[in-house]
C-alpha positions as CSV (number, residue, x, y, z in Angstrom):
1,M,0.0,0.0,0.0
2,R,2.9,2.3,0.6
3,R,4.0,2.0,-3.0
4,A,0.5,2.3,-4.3
5,T,0.1,5.6,-2.4
6,L,3.3,7.0,-4.0
7,I,2.2,5.9,-7.5
8,L,-1.3,7.5,-7.0
9,A,0.2,10.8,-5.8
10,I,2.5,10.9,-8.8
11,L,-0.2,10.0,-11.3
12,Y,-2.6,12.6,-9.8
13,L,0.2,15.3,-10.0
14,L,0.8,14.4,-13.7
15,L,-2.9,14.7,-14.5
16,L,-3.1,18.1,-12.8
17,V,-0.1,19.4,-14.7
18,I,-1.4,18.1,-18.0
19,G,-4.9,19.5,-17.3
20,A,-3.6,22.9,-16.2
21,A,-1.3,23.1,-19.3
22,L,-4.2,22.3,-21.7
23,M,-6.3,25.0,-20.1
24,H,-3.8,27.6,-20.9
25,T,-3.0,26.7,-24.5
26,R,-4.9,27.2,-27.8
27,L,-6.1,23.6,-27.4
28,N,-8.8,24.9,-25.0
29,S,-10.9,25.8,-28.0
30,Y,-11.4,22.0,-28.4
31,W,-15.0,21.3,-27.2
32,L,-14.0,19.0,-24.3
33,I,-11.7,21.6,-22.7
34,T,-14.2,24.4,-23.4
35,V,-16.7,22.3,-21.4
36,F,-14.2,21.9,-18.6
37,L,-13.6,25.7,-18.5
38,F,-17.3,26.3,-17.8
39,S,-17.7,23.3,-15.4
40,P,-17.2,23.0,-11.6
41,R,-13.4,23.0,-11.7
42,W,-13.2,22.2,-8.0
43,V,-14.0,18.6,-8.8
44,V,-10.3,18.1,-9.7
45,A,-9.5,18.5,-5.9
46,L,-11.7,15.6,-4.9
47,P,-9.0,13.0,-5.1
48,L,-7.2,14.8,-2.2
49,L,-10.0,13.7,0.1
50,L,-8.9,10.1,-0.5
51,L,-5.2,10.5,-1.1
52,V,-4.3,12.8,1.9
53,P,-5.8,10.4,4.5
54,L,-4.2,7.4,2.8
55,T,-0.8,9.1,2.8
56,L,-1.1,10.1,6.4
57,V,-1.7,6.5,7.3
58,F,0.8,4.7,5.1
59,R,3.4,7.3,4.1
60,R,3.2,10.3,6.4
61,R,6.5,11.8,5.2
62,L,5.0,12.2,1.7
63,A,2.1,14.3,2.9
64,P,3.7,17.8,2.4
65,V,4.0,16.9,-1.3
66,Y,0.3,17.5,-1.6
67,L,1.0,21.2,-1.2
68,I,2.1,21.1,-4.8
69,H,-1.2,19.5,-5.8
70,V,-3.1,22.1,-3.9
71,G,-1.1,24.9,-5.6
72,L,-1.9,23.6,-9.0
73,V,-5.6,23.3,-8.2
74,L,-5.8,26.8,-6.7
75,F,-3.8,28.9,-9.1
76,P,-3.6,27.6,-12.7
77,I,-6.9,25.6,-12.5
78,L,-9.2,27.7,-10.3
79,D,-7.4,31.0,-11.2
80,F,-7.2,32.1,-7.6
81,Q,-5.7,35.6,-7.3
82,L,-3.5,36.6,-4.4
83,P,-4.3,40.0,-3.1
84,R,-1.9,42.6,-4.3
85,F,-0.2,44.8,-1.7
86,A,1.1,47.7,-3.7
87,P,3.2,50.3,-1.8
88,A,1.6,53.6,-1.3
89,S,2.6,56.2,-3.8
90,S,3.3,59.8,-2.9
91,E,2.0,60.9,-6.4
92,V,-1.5,62.1,-6.3
93,R,-3.4,61.3,-9.5
94,P,-7.1,61.6,-10.5
95,T,-8.7,58.2,-10.4
96,L,-11.6,56.7,-12.4
97,R,-13.9,54.2,-10.7
98,V,-15.8,51.8,-12.9
99,L,-18.6,49.3,-12.2
100,T,-20.0,46.7,-14.6
101,C,-22.9,44.3,-14.1
102,N,-25.2,42.1,-16.2
103,V,-28.5,42.9,-14.4
104,G,-30.6,40.3,-16.2
105,G,-31.6,36.9,-14.8
106,G,-33.6,38.3,-11.8
107,T,-35.0,41.5,-10.3
108,L,-32.5,44.3,-9.9
109,D,-32.3,45.8,-6.4
110,D,-32.2,49.5,-7.4
111,R,-31.7,50.7,-3.9
112,R,-28.7,48.5,-3.2
113,L,-27.1,49.4,-6.6
114,I,-27.4,53.1,-5.9
115,E,-25.9,52.6,-2.4
116,L,-23.1,50.7,-4.0
117,L,-22.5,53.5,-6.6
118,R,-22.4,56.1,-3.8
119,D,-20.4,54.2,-1.3
120,H,-17.6,53.5,-3.9
121,E,-17.9,56.9,-5.6
122,I,-18.4,55.3,-9.0
123,D,-17.7,57.5,-12.0
124,V,-18.7,55.1,-14.8
125,M,-21.3,52.3,-14.9
126,M,-21.7,49.8,-17.7
127,L,-24.8,47.5,-17.7
128,Q,-25.9,44.6,-19.8
129,E,-29.3,43.0,-20.2
130,C,-30.7,46.2,-18.9
131,T,-34.2,46.7,-20.3
132,Q,-35.8,50.1,-20.6
133,A,-38.2,49.1,-17.9
134,V,-35.3,48.6,-15.5
135,A,-33.2,51.5,-16.7
136,D,-35.8,54.3,-16.6
137,P,-36.6,54.2,-12.9
138,L,-33.0,53.6,-12.0
139,F,-31.6,56.6,-13.8
140,E,-34.5,58.8,-12.8
141,Q,-33.3,58.3,-9.2
142,L,-29.6,58.6,-10.1
143,G,-29.8,61.7,-12.4
144,W,-26.8,60.4,-14.4
145,N,-26.1,60.8,-18.1
146,R,-27.1,57.6,-19.8
147,R,-26.3,56.2,-23.3
148,Q,-28.4,53.1,-24.1
149,L,-28.8,51.0,-27.2
150,H,-31.1,48.0,-26.9
151,H,-30.1,46.4,-23.5
152,V,-26.5,47.7,-23.3
153,V,-25.8,50.8,-21.2
154,I,-23.0,53.3,-20.4
155,A,-23.8,55.8,-17.7
156,S,-21.9,58.5,-15.8
157,P,-22.4,61.8,-13.9
158,L,-19.7,63.1,-16.3
159,E,-20.2,64.2,-19.9
160,L,-20.8,61.4,-22.5
161,S,-20.8,61.7,-26.2
162,R,-23.4,60.1,-28.5
163,P,-23.2,56.3,-28.5
164,R,-22.3,54.1,-31.4
165,V,-22.9,50.4,-32.1
166,L,-19.6,48.4,-31.9
167,G,-21.1,45.0,-32.8
168,R,-24.3,43.1,-33.1
169,Q,-25.5,39.6,-32.1
170,P,-26.2,37.0,-34.8
171,R,-29.4,37.1,-36.9
172,N,-31.0,34.3,-34.8
173,N,-30.8,36.7,-31.8
174,F,-32.6,39.5,-33.7
175,H,-29.3,41.3,-34.5
176,A,-29.5,42.8,-31.0
177,V,-26.7,45.1,-30.0
178,A,-23.7,43.3,-28.6
179,A,-21.6,46.3,-27.7
180,I,-21.8,50.1,-27.6
181,G,-19.1,52.7,-27.3
182,C,-19.0,56.4,-26.5
183,Q,-16.5,59.0,-25.2
184,L,-16.3,60.2,-21.7
185,T,-14.9,63.7,-20.9
186,L,-12.9,63.7,-17.6
187,P,-13.0,66.7,-15.2
188,Q,-9.5,67.7,-16.4
189,G,-10.8,67.8,-20.0
190,E,-9.3,64.6,-21.4
191,R,-11.5,62.3,-23.4
192,V,-11.6,58.5,-22.8
193,Q,-13.2,55.8,-24.9
194,L,-15.6,53.5,-23.2
195,A,-17.2,50.3,-24.4
196,S,-19.9,48.2,-22.8
197,I,-19.9,44.7,-24.1
198,H,-22.3,41.7,-24.0
199,L,-21.0,38.8,-26.0
200,P,-22.9,35.5,-26.9
201,T,-23.1,32.8,-24.3
202,F,-22.0,29.1,-24.8
203,R,-24.9,28.1,-22.6
204,P,-27.1,26.4,-25.3
205,A,-24.3,24.2,-26.5
206,L,-23.2,23.4,-22.9
207,E,-26.7,22.4,-22.0
208,K,-26.6,19.8,-24.9
209,I,-23.5,18.3,-23.3
210,Q,-25.1,18.4,-19.9
211,H,-27.9,16.3,-21.3
212,F,-25.4,13.8,-22.8
213,D,-26.1,14.9,-26.4
214,F,-22.5,14.2,-27.6
215,Q,-23.6,14.2,-31.2
216,R,-24.9,17.8,-31.4
217,G,-23.2,19.3,-28.4
218,P,-19.6,19.5,-29.8
219,E,-20.9,20.8,-33.1
220,A,-22.9,23.5,-31.3
221,I,-19.8,24.6,-29.3
222,D,-17.8,24.9,-32.5
223,R,-20.6,26.8,-34.2
224,L,-21.0,29.2,-31.3
225,G,-17.2,29.6,-31.1
226,Q,-17.2,30.8,-34.7
227,T,-20.1,33.2,-34.1
228,R,-18.3,34.6,-31.0
229,R,-15.2,35.2,-33.0
230,G,-17.1,37.2,-35.7
231,I,-18.7,39.4,-33.1
232,A,-15.6,39.8,-31.0
233,K,-13.6,40.8,-34.1
234,Q,-16.2,43.4,-35.0
235,V,-16.1,44.9,-31.5
236,A,-12.3,44.8,-31.2
237,E,-11.7,46.4,-34.5
238,A,-14.3,49.2,-33.8
239,V,-12.6,49.9,-30.5
240,G,-9.2,49.9,-32.1
241,D,-10.3,52.5,-34.6
242,V,-10.4,55.2,-31.9
243,D,-7.0,56.6,-30.7
244,L,-7.9,57.4,-27.1
245,P,-7.3,55.9,-23.7
246,T,-9.7,53.0,-23.6
247,M,-11.7,51.0,-21.1
248,L,-13.9,48.0,-21.9
249,A,-16.3,46.3,-19.5
250,G,-19.1,43.9,-19.5
251,D,-20.3,40.3,-19.8
252,F,-17.8,38.6,-22.0
253,N,-19.3,35.2,-21.3
254,V,-15.9,33.5,-21.2
255,P,-13.2,33.1,-18.5
256,V,-9.8,34.6,-19.0
257,E,-8.1,31.3,-19.9
258,S,-10.2,30.8,-23.0
259,V,-8.7,31.3,-26.4
260,F,-11.9,33.1,-27.3
261,Y,-11.0,35.7,-24.7
262,R,-7.2,35.9,-25.2
263,D,-7.4,36.2,-29.0
264,Y,-9.3,39.5,-28.9
265,W,-8.8,40.9,-25.4
266,G,-5.5,39.5,-24.3
267,E,-3.7,42.8,-25.1
268,Y,-5.8,44.6,-22.5
269,Q,-5.2,44.7,-18.7
270,N,-7.8,42.7,-16.8
271,A,-8.5,44.6,-13.7
272,F,-9.3,41.7,-11.4
273,S,-6.4,39.6,-12.7
274,I,-4.0,42.4,-11.8
275,A,-5.5,43.9,-8.6
276,G,-8.2,41.5,-7.4
277,G,-8.0,38.8,-4.7
278,G,-9.7,35.4,-4.5
279,L,-11.6,33.6,-7.1
280,G,-13.6,36.6,-8.4
281,Y,-16.7,34.7,-9.5
282,T,-19.3,36.9,-11.2
283,K,-21.8,34.2,-12.2
284,Y,-23.1,31.4,-10.0
285,T,-24.9,28.2,-10.7
286,R,-26.1,25.6,-8.2
287,L,-22.7,23.8,-8.2
288,H,-20.1,26.4,-9.0
289,G,-19.1,29.9,-9.9
290,I,-17.2,31.4,-12.9
291,R,-15.5,34.7,-13.7
292,I,-17.0,35.8,-17.0
293,D,-17.6,39.5,-16.4
294,H,-14.5,41.7,-16.8
295,I,-13.2,45.3,-16.7
296,L,-10.4,45.8,-19.1
297,A,-8.1,48.8,-19.8
298,D,-5.4,49.6,-22.3
299,Q,-1.8,50.5,-21.4
300,N,-2.7,54.1,-20.7
301,W,-4.0,53.1,-17.3
302,D,-2.7,51.8,-14.0
303,V,-5.0,49.4,-12.2
304,L,-5.2,50.4,-8.5
305,A,-7.9,48.1,-7.2
306,A,-10.5,45.6,-8.2
307,H,-13.1,43.4,-6.5
308,V,-16.4,41.7,-7.1
309,G,-19.4,43.4,-5.5
310,P,-22.5,42.0,-3.7
311,D,-25.6,40.2,-5.1
312,L,-27.9,42.9,-6.6
313,G,-30.8,40.5,-7.4
314,G,-29.6,39.1,-10.7
315,D,-27.6,36.1,-11.6
316,H,-24.4,38.1,-12.1
317,R,-22.3,40.0,-9.5
318,P,-20.9,43.4,-10.3
319,V,-17.2,44.0,-10.8
320,I,-15.7,47.3,-9.5
321,A,-12.3,48.6,-10.4
322,E,-10.3,51.8,-9.8
323,F,-7.8,53.2,-12.3
324,A,-5.4,56.1,-12.6
325,R,-4.0,57.6,-15.8
326,R,-0.5,56.3,-16.4
327,S,2.2,58.9,-16.6
328,S,3.5,59.5,-20.2
329,Q,7.1,59.6,-18.9
């Protein structure tokens, strides 16, 4: 049994290394790995419940080795972020605080959202799945400038330009707006490009796999992947046409490891990946959470802080981030 315990520990370690490596390569566009990215990743830690007690009984000196296994599960697989402790800077710079949230999938708690905006002194809010019926009473209370096309919103107490459509959903989704952009004028007079984004979900294809439809499920994932690529390319090119400091935020419907994220948004700074702490889940199901809502910034910004906010009544949590303009020197 002592030898078997050692062999199992080594095999488990190899499987974790291979799995983590596949997650972070272009191979994650393959349907099986895509399914894993959206699945309860914590299941890969379950063998520890058996192996650790066995090792403590039969090979106690080997037990510390499982710290390596735990590290692999936590960081490359679960994408756990260690809190960043940045040294305080003596330089005083104006900051911009941004909140994004998909407010569909439930009943938005207006009062709690407004409290959150005021408590964190939010300067820019970007919402997705925000119907006119939800937006009108919310902004009547807030008194903010609002730019809304279909269910995608950019809002701020600061001056906003007219909005433009950056991309649209496929025909089978009524060509609904997938992203809008506008320009924000900062108090010091500088203009900033903002984009509020809501990209297609893999949910219909994933549900086929969930119901063991392995004939149509993989095809549906590939088909949705191509659709996503077309829309993401539209949005990325439209954003790239404007030569201004840029921030993007919204429901990207993919985690950061996915090739569907990295191919189009990898050049941007992900606020939570840089300055967040913990798992940062923004969407919860009965069995797990996943981080699919993001705030991104180009290299004109320093990310000062980022965190996931409280439940506002929908099935997504808000993401909040604070930025400062990067010095040109």
